[in-house]
N, C-alpha and C positions, 0 to 999 in steps of 0.2 A: 174440130167444134172450139172454140176457146172461150170464156162464159169465167165473169165477172161480177163482181158490184163494185157501184160509183153513189156517192153522194157521203154525206148527206148533201141534197139541194135544195137551197130556199127561194120563195120565191115570192109576192105578193100580185094578190090577185083586185080589185074592186069587182064586189056581185053587188048590183045594186045603188048604194049608198054605201053599204059595211064592208071595210078594205081588210081584208085576208090574209095572211099570211100561213103558208103551206111549205110546208119541210118531208122531204121523201127522200128513200134511195132507189135507185135501179137496176136490177139484173141486167146484164148485157149480154147476148146471144150473136156471136160471128163465129160465120161461117166461111173461114179462111181460099175454098176455094173460087166460092161466087161471090163471096164479098160483100154475104148480105147478111144486113145488121137487123139484130132487134133488139127493144127495149122496151122489159117490165116493170113497171113503179110496185118497189114493194108496198103494199099496203099493213100502215102498222099498226090498225086501230088502237089509237092513241086516245085515255077521254080524259077531254085536259075542261074546265071550270070555262075559260074564255070562250068557248063557242071553237074551239077549231083549231086557233092560234095555237102554234106552239115552236120551241126553240129546238136547233139538233141536239142541246144537252138532254132534251125531253123527248128524243127517241129510241126505240131503244133499237139496237144491233139486228137485219136479219141475222133469221133463223136457218137450220139444213130444212127445218120442216118445208117453212116460203120459200129458198129454193129452190126446193125439189117441188112446189105447187106451179109457184111461177115458169119453172122449164119444163115444163107438163105440159100451162093452160099453153108460153109462146113458142113452143117449139116442137114438143114431140107430138103433140096434137093437130098440128099443120102443116108440119116439114116430113121426110123424110130422116128418118131416126139416125143418126151420126156413131159410126166405131168408133171415136175415140171422142173423151171430153178432156180439154187442156182449162187448167186454172189454179189458183192459188192455195193456201195451207190454208184459210179459212176456215172456223170450224163450220160454216155454213154450207162449205159445200165437201171439208172431211167429215161431217157428222155423219149422223146414221140414215135418218131422213135419207137424203140426198144419195150417199152413196150407196142405199136399197133399190131404190127408183130406177139408177145408172144399173145393177147389176142384172135387175127385174128384166132390163132393156137391152140386156146383155151390151150396157154399152162400158171400154173401158173409162175409169178415171185417174186420171195420173195430174203428175204436176212438174212442168218446166222443169229440167237439171238445173235452171238459177237459181230456184227456189230451193230445190234439196241440197243443194252446194252451201247456200247462208245457211243452213244448218251447220255445217260440218264444221267447224274451228280450220281445221288445218287446210280444207280446200283452198280455202281462201287465200289468196295473192298477197295479201296484204300485210299478213301475221305471220 
């Protein structure tokens, strides 16, 4: 299972006569065996004075708790649990909430070797 967060994405929609701008992040879950892809929008619950319009600068980055909830709702509640989750080193996946959920479901959570090697300057062929 490959998991990542993409965004922020921004789009404009006209609801009635009032145009609105929506900006959000999304959690991606990809099963490399079946090529099944699931997306779950991160609801960031921002309270903005202008009726919901906001810019990417006003958004808060997704947290480990948000990623845990989205992964549970979008994948674990609907499909068989994976044995391994591959993710980047962002705090939304290395944070306590997400790691606790993975451990509770006996899912090994790890980063690809390319992410690990970037943190070790001596492993970089360019240095």
